[in-house]
N, C-alpha and C positions, 0 to 999 in steps of 0.2 A: 554574467548570466547568459546562457544561450536560450533562444526560443525558436521553435520551428512549428510550421503548420503540419500537424501529423494526422488528424482525422476530422471528417465532417460527417454530421448526422443530418439526414433528411426525414421529415415526418410524412408517413404515407398512409393512405386509408386501407389499402389492399396489399399486404405484404407479397402474396403470390404473384400478382401483376407486376409489382415494381421488380422483383427478381427475374421474372420473365423478360421484362424489358431491359434489364441490366445484362442479361445474356444476349438477347437478340440484337440490340442496338448498340451497347458499349461493349460487347464480346468479353465480358468478365466470366471469370470461372466459378468455381464453387465458393460458398459464403459460409461464414462461421456463425453459429447462432448461440448466443451467450445465455446460459440457463439463469444467471444471476439477475438478469434484468427483469425477470417476472416479478420480483419485489417492488417494481415500479408500475406494475400492472401493464407491461408491455412485452412485445416479443421483437426480436430484431435480425438483421442479416447483415454481416460485415465482410466487406470485400478488400483484400490487399491489392492495392495499385502500386506495384513496386515497393516502395518504402512508406507509401501513405494509405490511407483508408477511407472507404466510403462505407457508411452505415445507414441503413434503413431502420426506422423505429415505428411501430404500429400498435395501437392500444388492444388490449384483450379484456379489459374491464371498463366499467363506467368511471367517469370523473376523474380522468388522469389529466395531467398537464399537457401531454401530447395530443389527447382528445379534444380538449378545449381549444388548442392552438389550430387543429384541423378544422374545427367548426368555425372559429373565427376567420380563417384564411379561405373557408370554402373548398377545401381539398389540399392536396399534397403541397408541401412547402419546406423550405429551409428551417432547420430546428436548432442545431448547435455547432459551434466552431471549437475544435479541441487543438490546444497548442501544447507542445511538450517543452519542458525546461529541464536544465541541468542544476538548477539552483532553487529547490523548492522553498527553503527558508527565506531566500531574498524575495522570491515570488510573494509568499505569504506577508511579509514586512511591508511590501508595496501595496498589497491588497488592503492590509489594515491601515496603512497611512493615508490611503485614498478614501477611507470610510465605506468600503464595499463589503456588503454582506455575503457571507458564503452560505449558499442554499443548501449544499449537500457536500460532503466530503469523505475520503477513504484513505486510509493508509494500511496496506498489507504487505508485509515482507518487502519494504522498500518500494512498492508500487502504489501510487495513488492519484487522487484527483481533487480539485477544488473548483466546484460549479459556482460560478458567481451570480449573484441575483441579477436578472435581466433589467430590473428597474433601476438598479445602481449602476449599470454598465451601458445599456442602451443597444438597440439593434437587434440582439439575439442572445440566447444563451451561450456564455463563454465559458469554457473549462480550461484550467491550467493543470496539466498532468506530468508526472514524473515517473521513471522506472530506475531500477536498479543499474541499468546500463543503458546508454544512449541508443544502442541499436535494438533494444527491447521493445516489445509493444504487446503487453498482456491481453489488451481487449480485443486483439485480432485473433486470439485462439492460440492453442499450442503448437500447430502446424501452419501458420500463415504464410511461412516463406515457401512452402510446397505449392500452395495455390495462387501465389501472387503472379500478376501480369508484369511484364517487364517493358522497358524503354518508355515508360509513361509516369506521370505523377500528377497529383493534385497539387497546384502551385500558387494559387490565389483565391481570394474570397471577395465577392461584391456585396456590399451592404448599402441598402437605401437608407437615407437619413433626411429628415427635413432641415437639420443643420449639420451637414457632413463635417465641416470643420470642427465644430462644437464636440460632436460625437467622437471623431478621429482623435481630438485632443483628450477627451476622456480615456479612451483605450490606451493612448500613448502614455498618460500619467500612470495607468495600472500597470502597464507592461514595461515601462521604463525605456520607451522608444520614441524617437522623434518623428514628427509628422511632415511630410512634404506635400505640396499641392502641384499637380500637373494633369494635363489631359482631363480637365474639368472634374477631377476627383482629388480628395485627400487620402494619401497613402501612408502606410506605416510598414517599412521594411522589416523582415524577420530574417534569421540566419538562413532559413529555407522557407521562400514563399512570401508573400505579402498580403496586406489587408487593404480594401479600397472602400471608400465611403463617398457616395454620390447621391445627388437628389433624386427622388423617385421619378420614374418616367411616367408621364401623363398624370393619371389620378392614382399611381400606385401608392402603396403604404410602405411603411418603415420595416426593415427586417433584411434577413439573409436571403438574397435575390439570385446570386450567380456564384459559379465557381469555375476557375480555369483547370482544363485538363490538357497537360503537356503530353502529347502522344505521337509516337512514330507511325501510328495507324490512323491518324486524323482523316486521310482521304477515305479509307474504308468506313470508318464511323459515319462520315458524311454520306456515304451511299446507304448505309444502314438506315440512318435517319430519313432519307428520301423515300425509301421503301415504306417506312412506318408514319410518313406524313409529319415528322417533327423537325424538319430542318428550317431554320429561320433564314430570312433573307440576307441575313449577315454571315451565313455560313456556320452559325451555331446550332446547338441542339436545345429545343425547348421540352423538357422532360422533368418529371416529378415535381413540378411546381416551381422550378428554377431554370436559369439559362446556364447550359453548359458551354463555356467558351473553350473552343478547340484551338490550342496554341501549336 
């Protein structure tokens, strides 16, 4: 069974501000807004970054899961990690064997997802998705290839955990992937991308805290971040409540 990191979702309080920053700082093009997400009391914007996707979600009604998360975190934050598999049946069997509840699911014309309950997984909302073809990605919109930026991709996720090895072991059990420990983090390698679990910095909390952006435009993105006051001392970008590690 293949697994790759295909999309991440960030919760934002102001979608217009987030999309403006995505344009001015990250240099991203036009975004797709999925009308189906309204049923969750949300609106979104999805950017194609070569063959991976960055999504912003923002509440439009009261008492949504995203709204509660924003209130708990005190602002923008990481929300969901979406992996793509070519073996939906095997993935579901592993989920069931691990005793993980499926919080939401969809199967439509061979495209679908399984949102796993965060309390059973730990760290953040994890979704395992599948498409009729490995190259497809329905959630990016019908014309995502035309708006995609190139020579870059989202290649890794950083999750803070009070027990990094324990959480990584749980994810590894669900995904059927081994865990390795190096550079002060527990890591799970995917066919494309990796998941990292490390202790929170300072008094930080558990959750989706960072993502890696492999980009041929890294120097330009750092210049943009300097102009907007969000470049960190390590040369990364602090934006949308997460750290964007430029690779």
